[in-house]
VOTOR-939502 format. One record per atom (N, C-alpha, C): residue in one letter; atom name; y, z, x. Coordinates in nm, 3 decimals, always signed. Atoms other than C-alpha are relative to their C-alpha. Example, Ala and Ser with C-alpha at 12.3 -4.5 7.8 and 13.67 -1.06 7.14 Angstrom:
<atoms>
   type   atom         y         z         x
      A      N    -0.119    +0.000    +0.089
      A     CA    -0.450    +0.780    +1.230
      A      C    +0.120    +0.000    +0.090
      S      N    -0.119    -0.006    -0.082
      S     CA    -0.106    +0.714    +1.367
      S      C    +0.109    +0.073    -0.077
</atoms>
This chain:
<atoms>
   type   atom         y         z         x
      X      N    +0.121    -0.082    +0.061
      X     CA    +4.452   +18.216   +12.777
      X      C    -0.097    -0.110    -0.086
      X      N    +0.148    +0.094    +0.033
      X     CA    +4.086   +18.042   +12.678
      X      C    -0.010    +0.042    -0.141
      X      N    +0.022    -0.048    +0.129
      X     CA    +4.046   +18.071   +12.300
      X      C    -0.093    -0.102    -0.045
      X      N    +0.093    +0.092    +0.051
      X     CA    +3.745   +17.918   +12.135
      X      C    -0.020    +0.054    -0.173
      X      N    -0.018    -0.003    +0.156
      X     CA    +3.749   +17.912   +11.703
      X      C    -0.097    -0.063    -0.051
      X      N    +0.105    +0.081    +0.130
      X     CA    +3.432   +17.811   +11.503
      X      C    +0.031    +0.049    -0.107
      X      N    -0.048    +0.004    +0.141
      X     CA    +3.452   +17.749   +11.159
      X      C    -0.094    -0.104    -0.062
      X      N    +0.110    +0.077    +0.041
      X     CA    +3.234   +17.577   +10.916
      X      C    -0.107    +0.050    -0.062
      X      N    +0.127    -0.049    +0.021
      X     CA    +2.969   +17.793   +10.852
      X      C    +0.022    +0.034    -0.187
      X      N    +0.044    -0.053    +0.112
      X     CA    +2.823   +17.950   +10.521
      X      C    -0.089    +0.014    -0.047
      X      N    +0.109    +0.029    +0.083
      X     CA    +2.549   +17.948   +10.259
      X      C    -0.006    -0.099    -0.053
      X      N    +0.055    +0.159    +0.040
      X     CA    +2.342   +17.668   +10.210
      X      C    -0.137    +0.012    -0.016
      X      N    +0.168    +0.001    +0.056
      X     CA    +2.009   +17.586   +10.022
      X      C    -0.048    -0.059    +0.114
      X      N    +0.090    +0.090    -0.061
      X     CA    +1.739   +17.446   +10.224
      X      C    -0.001    -0.109    -0.043
      X      N    -0.036    +0.136    +0.016
      X     CA    +1.795   +17.098   +10.266
      X      C    +0.109    -0.038    +0.011
      X      N    -0.155    +0.031    +0.010
      X     CA    +2.174   +17.119   +10.290
      X      C    +0.024    -0.045    +0.112
      X      N    -0.093    +0.046    -0.125
      X     CA    +2.437   +17.030   +10.527
      X      C    +0.096    +0.078    +0.009
      X      N    -0.133    -0.072    -0.040
      X     CA    +2.701   +17.186   +10.706
      X      C    +0.081    -0.096    +0.136
      X      N    -0.073    +0.110    -0.112
      X     CA    +2.963   +17.023   +10.938
      X      C    +0.107    +0.128    +0.052
      X      N    -0.057    -0.114    -0.108
      X     CA    +3.069   +17.311   +11.215
      X      C    +0.118    -0.045    +0.096
      X      N    -0.129    +0.040    -0.098
      X     CA    +3.420   +17.269   +11.425
      X      C    +0.019    +0.111    +0.075
      X      N    -0.041    -0.113    -0.107
      X     CA    +3.516   +17.458   +11.720
      X      C    +0.154    -0.064    +0.065
      X      N    -0.099    +0.043    -0.081
      X     CA    +3.880   +17.439   +11.810
      X      C    +0.005    +0.095    +0.143
      X      N    -0.029    -0.082    -0.140
      X     CA    +3.982   +17.502   +12.137
      X      C    +0.159    -0.013    +0.078
      X      N    -0.119    -0.016    -0.062
      X     CA    +4.268   +17.617   +12.331
      X      C    +0.023    +0.055    +0.163
      X      N    +0.000    -0.079    -0.081
      X     CA    +4.384   +17.732   +12.669
      X      C    -0.112    -0.104    +0.150
      X      N    +0.126    +0.128    -0.103
      X     CA    +4.142   +17.458   +12.878
      X      C    +0.005    -0.160    -0.003
      X      N    -0.006    +0.136    +0.007
      X     CA    +4.157   +17.116   +12.968
      X      C    -0.111    -0.063    -0.043
      X      N    +0.106    +0.040    +0.073
      X     CA    +3.911   +17.018   +12.701
      X      C    -0.054    -0.118    +0.052
      X      N    +0.076    +0.108    -0.081
      X     CA    +3.793   +16.671   +12.831
      X      C    -0.059    +0.011    +0.126
      X      N    +0.068    -0.034    -0.139
      X     CA    +3.730   +16.812   +13.171
      X      C    -0.149    +0.105    -0.039
      X      N    +0.132    -0.085    +0.062
      X     CA    +3.435   +17.023   +12.996
      X      C    -0.122    -0.051    -0.070
      X      N    +0.129    +0.046    +0.114
      X     CA    +3.054   +16.931   +12.885
      X      C    +0.034    +0.138    -0.052
      X      N    -0.019    -0.128    +0.162
      X     CA    +3.072   +17.167   +12.555
      X      C    -0.152    -0.022    -0.027
      X      N    +0.100    +0.022    +0.088
      X     CA    +2.781   +17.298   +12.390
      X      C    -0.026    +0.113    -0.126
      X      N    +0.003    -0.057    +0.089
      X     CA    +2.676   +17.450   +12.065
      X      C    -0.145    +0.099    +0.014
      X      N    +0.158    -0.075    -0.034
      X     CA    +2.455   +17.781   +12.095
      X      C    -0.027    +0.061    -0.136
      X      N    +0.051    -0.070    +0.148
      X     CA    +2.305   +17.999   +11.788
      X      C    -0.074    +0.119    +0.046
      X      N    +0.053    -0.134    -0.012
      X     CA    +2.207   +18.344   +11.778
      X      C    -0.088    +0.066    -0.140
      X      N    +0.022    -0.091    +0.106
      X     CA    +1.971   +18.453   +11.510
      X      C    -0.041    +0.135    -0.011
      X      N    -0.015    -0.176    +0.017
      X     CA    +1.975   +18.809   +11.380
      X      C    -0.104    +0.039    +0.077
      X      N    +0.081    -0.061    -0.052
      X     CA    +1.807   +19.011   +11.632
      X      C    -0.083    -0.074    +0.102
      X      N    +0.064    +0.093    -0.075
      X     CA    +1.684   +18.739   +11.858
      X      C    +0.134    -0.032    +0.100
      X      N    -0.100    +0.052    -0.101
      X     CA    +1.881   +18.563   +12.172
      X      C    +0.089    -0.068    -0.027
      X      N    -0.098    +0.131    +0.013
      X     CA    +2.157   +18.322   +12.209
      X      C    -0.069    -0.126    +0.075
      X      N    +0.030    +0.134    -0.074
      X     CA    +2.023   +17.974   +12.300
      X      C    +0.075    -0.125    -0.054
      X      N    -0.052    +0.105    +0.018
      X     CA    +2.169   +17.635   +12.325
      X      C    -0.043    -0.055    -0.086
      X      N    +0.042    +0.080    +0.124
      X     CA    +2.125   +17.402   +12.038
      X      C    +0.037    -0.146    +0.022
      X      N    -0.006    +0.151    -0.026
      X     CA    +2.295   +17.086   +12.138
      X      C    +0.122    +0.021    +0.122
      X      N    -0.136    -0.007    -0.086
      X     CA    +2.548   +16.984   +12.456
      X      C    +0.033    -0.122    -0.023
      X      N    -0.046    +0.119    -0.006
      X     CA    +2.765   +16.698   +12.514
      X      C    +0.081    -0.001    +0.131
      X      N    -0.056    -0.005    -0.154
      X     CA    +2.888   +16.578   +12.861
      X      C    +0.143    -0.023    -0.033
      X      N    -0.157    +0.022    +0.021
      X     CA    +3.269   +16.507   +12.913
      X      C    -0.019    -0.177    -0.031
      X      N    +0.037    +0.146    +0.015
      X     CA    +3.108   +16.104   +12.888
      X      C    -0.030    +0.012    -0.147
      X      N    +0.087    +0.036    +0.165
      X     CA    +2.960   +16.170   +12.547
      X      C    -0.145    -0.007    -0.020
      X      N    +0.185    +0.034    +0.039
      X     CA    +2.607   +16.182   +12.623
      X      C    -0.028    +0.113    -0.038
      X      N    +0.045    -0.137    +0.077
      X     CA    +2.409   +16.451   +12.424
      X      C    -0.124    -0.001    +0.046
      X      N    +0.168    -0.060    -0.003
      X     CA    +2.094   +16.672   +12.425
      X      C    -0.036    +0.108    -0.078
      X      N    -0.013    -0.124    +0.098
      X     CA    +1.955   +16.878   +12.176
      X      C    -0.112    +0.077    +0.056
      X      N    +0.090    -0.098    -0.003
      X     CA    +1.710   +17.176   +12.154
      X      C    -0.111    -0.099    -0.082
      X      N    +0.136    +0.085    +0.088
      X     CA    +1.341   +17.030   +12.026
      X      C    +0.004    +0.033    -0.143
      X      N    -0.002    -0.029    +0.151
      X     CA    +1.398   +17.222   +11.694
      X      C    +0.137    -0.075    -0.082
      X      N    -0.062    -0.001    +0.112
      X     CA    +1.681   +17.096   +11.574
      X      C    +0.041    -0.170    +0.060
      X      N    -0.017    +0.151    -0.015
      X     CA    +1.669   +16.724   +11.745
      X      C    -0.039    -0.075    -0.124
      X      N    +0.012    +0.091    +0.109
      X     CA    +1.700   +16.433   +11.482
      X      C    +0.060    +0.043    -0.137
      X      N    -0.080    -0.059    +0.120
      X     CA    +1.894   +16.672   +11.234
      X      C    +0.144    +0.010    +0.048
      X      N    -0.145    -0.015    -0.066
      X     CA    +2.166   +16.764   +11.438
      X      C    +0.047    -0.068    +0.069
      X      N    -0.093    +0.104    -0.079
      X     CA    +2.466   +16.563   +11.574
      X      C    +0.138    +0.076    +0.071
      X      N    -0.110    -0.072    -0.083
      X     CA    +2.716   +16.710   +11.839
      X      C    +0.095    -0.095    +0.010
      X      N    -0.082    +0.082    -0.032
      X     CA    +3.024   +16.523   +11.898
      X      C    +0.123    +0.091    +0.031
      X      N    -0.096    -0.049    -0.055
      X     CA    +3.401   +16.558   +12.057
      X      C    +0.111    -0.089    -0.042
      X      N    -0.122    +0.105    +0.034
      X     CA    +3.753   +16.457   +11.972
      X      C    +0.092    +0.065    +0.087
      X      N    -0.056    -0.016    -0.118
      X     CA    +3.896   +16.493   +12.298
      X      C    +0.176    +0.007    -0.031
      X      N    -0.134    -0.016    +0.025
      X     CA    +4.254   +16.427   +12.148
      X      C    +0.053    +0.116    -0.094
      X      N    -0.035    -0.105    +0.095
      X     CA    +4.223   +16.710   +11.909
      X      C    -0.055    +0.130    +0.060
      X      N    +0.030    -0.100    -0.110
      X     CA    +4.038   +16.934   +12.190
      X      C    -0.095    +0.082    -0.116
      X      N    +0.131    -0.027    +0.102
      X     CA    +3.768   +16.975   +11.908
      X      C    -0.150    -0.050    +0.022
      X      N    +0.129    +0.002    -0.027
      X     CA    +3.414   +17.019   +11.920
      X      C    -0.053    -0.002    -0.167
      X      N    +0.044    +0.003    +0.173
      X     CA    +3.180   +16.936   +11.590
      X      C    -0.156    +0.005    +0.022
      X      N    +0.131    -0.011    -0.015
      X     CA    +2.842   +16.995   +11.495
      X      C    -0.089    -0.031    -0.142
      X      N    +0.047    +0.033    +0.150
      X     CA    +2.693   +16.814   +11.174
      X      C    -0.168    +0.015    +0.035
      X      N    +0.194    -0.061    +0.005
      X     CA    +2.345   +16.983   +11.060
      X      C    -0.021    -0.034    -0.109
      X      N    +0.067    +0.050    +0.126
      X     CA    +2.133   +16.813   +10.842
      X      C    -0.129    +0.084    -0.041
      X      N    +0.143    -0.065    +0.005
      X     CA    +1.816   +16.912   +10.676
      X      C    -0.070    +0.173    +0.024
      X      N    +0.020    -0.123    -0.033
      X     CA    +1.870   +17.281   +10.741
      X      C    -0.131    +0.091    -0.073
      X      N    +0.064    -0.075    +0.024
      X     CA    +1.634   +17.524   +10.689
      X      C    +0.026    +0.169    +0.045
      X      N    -0.001    -0.151    -0.037
      X     CA    +1.549   +17.904   +10.723
      X      C    +0.014    +0.045    +0.135
      X      N    +0.030    -0.010    -0.096
      X     CA    +1.494   +17.881   +11.076
      X      C    +0.152    -0.019    +0.088
      X      N    -0.119    +0.054    -0.051
      X     CA    +1.852   +17.749   +11.127
      X      C    +0.089    +0.133    -0.012
      X      N    -0.129    -0.108    +0.089
      X     CA    +2.016   +18.097   +10.975
      X      C    +0.013    +0.103    +0.160
      X      N    -0.094    -0.034    -0.107
      X     CA    +2.233   +18.214   +11.289
      X      C    +0.133    +0.008    -0.009
      X      N    -0.145    -0.011    -0.032
      X     CA    +2.543   +18.293   +11.408
      X      C    +0.024    -0.147    +0.100
      X      N    -0.035    +0.108    -0.072
      X     CA    +2.683   +17.983   +11.576
      X      C    +0.147    -0.018    +0.043
      X      N    -0.111    +0.009    -0.093
      X     CA    +2.913   +17.959   +11.896
      X      C    +0.009    -0.136    +0.071
      X      N    -0.033    +0.149    -0.053
      X     CA    +3.054   +17.677   +12.100
      X      C    +0.066    +0.048    +0.143
      X      N    -0.053    -0.011    -0.111
      X     CA    +3.148   +17.699   +12.487
      X      C    -0.004    -0.106    +0.101
      X      N    +0.045    +0.070    -0.103
      X     CA    +3.145   +17.508   +12.790
      X      C    -0.159    +0.010    +0.021
      X      N    +0.209    -0.030    -0.012
      X     CA    +2.756   +17.420   +12.881
      X      C    +0.001    +0.095    +0.168
      X      N    +0.014    -0.114    -0.102
      X     CA    +2.668   +17.695   +13.116
      X      C    -0.093    -0.096    +0.125
      X      N    +0.099    +0.045    -0.117
      X     CA    +2.400   +17.461   +13.284
      X      C    +0.086    -0.126    +0.091
      X      N    -0.081    +0.069    -0.072
      X     CA    +2.688   +17.222   +13.374
      X      C    +0.075    +0.050    +0.115
      X      N    -0.124    -0.091    -0.096
      X     CA    +2.955   +17.476   +13.510
      X      C    -0.017    +0.106    +0.043
      X      N    +0.041    -0.118    -0.052
      X     CA    +2.763   +17.741   +13.577
      X      C    +0.036    +0.167    -0.043
      X      N    -0.098    -0.110    +0.080
      X     CA    +2.999   +17.988   +13.365
      X      C    +0.015    -0.039    -0.146
      X      N    -0.052    -0.006    +0.074
      X     CA    +3.075   +18.075   +13.051
      X      C    +0.141    +0.004    -0.062
      X      N    -0.106    -0.062    +0.029
      X     CA    +3.405   +18.089   +12.881
      X      C    +0.036    +0.119    -0.085
      X      N    +0.002    -0.127    +0.127
      X     CA    +3.540   +18.380   +12.661
      X      C    -0.065    -0.062    -0.109
      X      N    +0.057    -0.003    +0.128
      X     CA    +3.309   +18.394   +12.344
      X      C    +0.090    +0.008    -0.095
      X      N    -0.064    -0.045    +0.133
      X     CA    +3.470   +18.342   +12.018
      X      C    -0.086    +0.089    -0.101
      X      N    +0.084    -0.077    +0.057
      X     CA    +3.350   +18.508   +11.727
      X      C    -0.103    -0.041    -0.096
      X      N    +0.103    +0.064    +0.050
      X     CA    +3.130   +18.258   +11.598
      X      C    +0.023    +0.001    -0.145
      X      N    +0.005    +0.033    +0.186
      X     CA    +3.064   +18.116   +11.247
      X      C    -0.157    +0.034    -0.014
      X      N    +0.104    -0.060    +0.052
      X     CA    +2.793   +18.271   +11.039
      X      C    -0.096    -0.117    -0.069
      X      N    +0.070    +0.115    +0.098
      X     CA    +2.518   +17.964   +10.885
      X      C    -0.100    +0.103    -0.051
      X      N    +0.117    -0.078    +0.061
      X     CA    +2.283   +18.129   +10.625
      X      C    -0.110    -0.110    -0.107
      X      N    +0.068    +0.092    +0.078
      X     CA    +2.032   +17.899   +10.464
      X      C    -0.094    +0.096    -0.079
      X      N    +0.090    -0.116    +0.073
      X     CA    +1.846   +18.054   +10.189
      X      C    -0.008    -0.058    -0.139
      X      N    -0.009    +0.065    +0.123
      X     CA    +1.739   +17.935    +9.850
      X      C    +0.016    +0.140    -0.098
</atoms>
């Protein structure tokens, strides 16, 4: 059974930082290109950052230079370091397989809420 559990979100002031984690189970994690997605209130879910099985990364223009995606294959865990946060980063953040690579998504988790507000 596939399980994706996001954590690490919270309320942060503009300019602050957060580290998100995604614990996975029920998949051969090291065989998947993975990605972080986010969904602001009232808007669609979009890809934020992606990482291949070999560790190559790419980012949405809106977060490039501020966010860093990484993976720990030994722990089956995906991470997202977020710096210089602004109000436009407010969203529910989800992890999943990179649909651009695999063509399908896994079962979505509950996500973790990130709120950037002064």
